[in-house]
C-alpha positions as CSV (number, residue, x, y, z in Angstrom):
1,M,199.2,-95.4,-209.2
2,V,202.7,-95.9,-207.8
3,Q,203.9,-93.5,-205.1
4,N,207.5,-92.5,-205.9
5,Q,208.0,-89.9,-203.2
6,Q,207.7,-89.9,-199.4
7,T,205.2,-87.2,-198.6
8,V,203.9,-88.3,-195.2
9,Y,206.3,-88.2,-192.2
10,A,205.6,-89.5,-188.8
11,I,205.8,-86.8,-186.2
12,R,205.9,-89.3,-183.3
13,Y,205.3,-93.1,-183.2
14,P,205.0,-95.7,-180.5
15,G,208.5,-96.7,-179.2
16,M,210.2,-93.8,-180.8
17,P,213.5,-93.2,-178.9
18,E,213.7,-90.1,-176.8
19,K,216.0,-87.3,-178.2
20,E,217.6,-86.7,-174.9
21,G,219.2,-88.9,-172.2
22,P,221.8,-91.6,-172.2
23,R,222.3,-93.2,-175.7
24,T,222.3,-96.7,-174.4
25,G,221.4,-96.7,-170.7
26,I,224.3,-99.2,-170.0
27,A,226.7,-98.7,-167.1
28,A,229.8,-100.9,-167.5
29,R,233.4,-101.3,-166.5
30,D,236.5,-103.2,-167.7
31,F,236.3,-107.0,-167.3
32,E,240.0,-108.1,-167.2
33,G,240.6,-107.8,-171.0
34,Q,237.6,-109.9,-171.8
35,G,235.1,-107.1,-172.6
36,A,233.0,-104.7,-170.6
37,V,230.8,-106.1,-167.8
38,I,227.4,-104.5,-167.4
39,T,227.1,-103.1,-163.8
40,A,223.6,-101.5,-164.2
41,I,220.8,-100.8,-166.7
42,L,219.0,-97.5,-166.4
43,P,215.2,-98.2,-166.2
44,G,213.3,-97.1,-169.3
45,S,216.5,-96.8,-171.4
46,P,217.2,-98.4,-174.8
47,A,219.1,-101.2,-173.0
48,T,215.8,-102.4,-171.6
49,Q,214.4,-103.1,-175.0
50,V,217.0,-104.8,-177.2
51,Y,216.1,-107.3,-179.9
52,D,217.5,-110.7,-179.4
53,I,218.4,-112.0,-182.8
54,S,218.3,-115.7,-182.0
55,S,215.0,-115.8,-180.1
56,K,213.4,-113.1,-182.2
57,Q,212.0,-111.2,-179.2
58,F,212.7,-108.1,-177.2
59,I,214.6,-108.5,-174.0
60,S,216.3,-106.4,-171.4
61,L,220.1,-106.5,-170.9
62,Q,221.1,-107.5,-167.3
63,A,223.9,-106.6,-164.9
64,Q,226.7,-109.1,-165.0
65,Q,226.4,-109.8,-168.7
66,V,229.6,-109.0,-170.7
67,L,229.7,-107.0,-173.8
68,I,232.1,-108.7,-176.1
69,S,231.5,-107.1,-179.5
70,A,229.7,-104.2,-181.1
71,N,229.1,-103.6,-184.8
72,G,231.5,-106.4,-185.7
73,K,234.4,-105.1,-183.6
74,S,235.7,-106.9,-180.5
75,I,235.5,-105.2,-177.1
76,S,238.4,-106.0,-174.8
77,K,237.9,-103.1,-172.4
78,F,235.4,-100.4,-171.6
79,D,237.1,-97.7,-173.7
80,D,236.6,-99.9,-176.8
81,L,232.9,-99.8,-176.1
82,I,232.8,-96.0,-175.7
83,K,234.6,-95.5,-179.0
84,I,232.3,-97.9,-180.9
85,V,229.1,-96.3,-179.4
86,S,230.3,-92.8,-180.4
87,E,230.9,-93.9,-184.0
88,S,227.8,-96.1,-184.3
89,P,224.7,-95.4,-186.3
90,Q,221.4,-95.5,-184.3
91,I,221.1,-99.3,-184.5
92,M,224.1,-101.1,-182.9
93,R,224.6,-104.9,-183.1
94,I,226.1,-106.1,-179.9
95,G,227.6,-109.4,-178.8
96,I,226.8,-110.5,-175.3
97,R,228.3,-113.2,-173.1
98,D,225.9,-114.5,-170.4
99,A,227.0,-117.0,-167.7
100,N,223.7,-118.9,-168.0
101,R,222.9,-118.6,-171.7
102,G,226.3,-118.4,-173.4
103,D,227.0,-116.0,-176.3
104,F,224.3,-114.2,-178.3
105,E,223.7,-111.1,-180.3
106,C,221.2,-108.3,-180.0
107,L,220.2,-105.1,-181.8
108,L,220.2,-102.0,-179.6
109,R,218.4,-98.9,-180.9
110,M,220.2,-96.0,-179.3
111,R,218.8,-92.5,-178.6
112,Y,219.8,-89.9,-181.1
């Protein structure tokens, strides 16, 4: 027998994002036309559990990393980031520039 319809829905599952609170948990500011530099990460927020695409593991974003792109759009200032977050679906692909590691991309699952 093949099931053609979804009749079972999860009410709650492990890691399910909270419905309230900051969408990303990232505090940032302009970084001289080069992106938005992270100034703080809210503990327990979505930014503490992003999926690093290259290493295939979950990591936490860190202060001093620079957000350089989101969903394929370049970020040159903080306002660009705000606009992209407001238009983004729940999963956002972000480009990060790290002084030690270089550039890499992550997937961030935002709150509803």
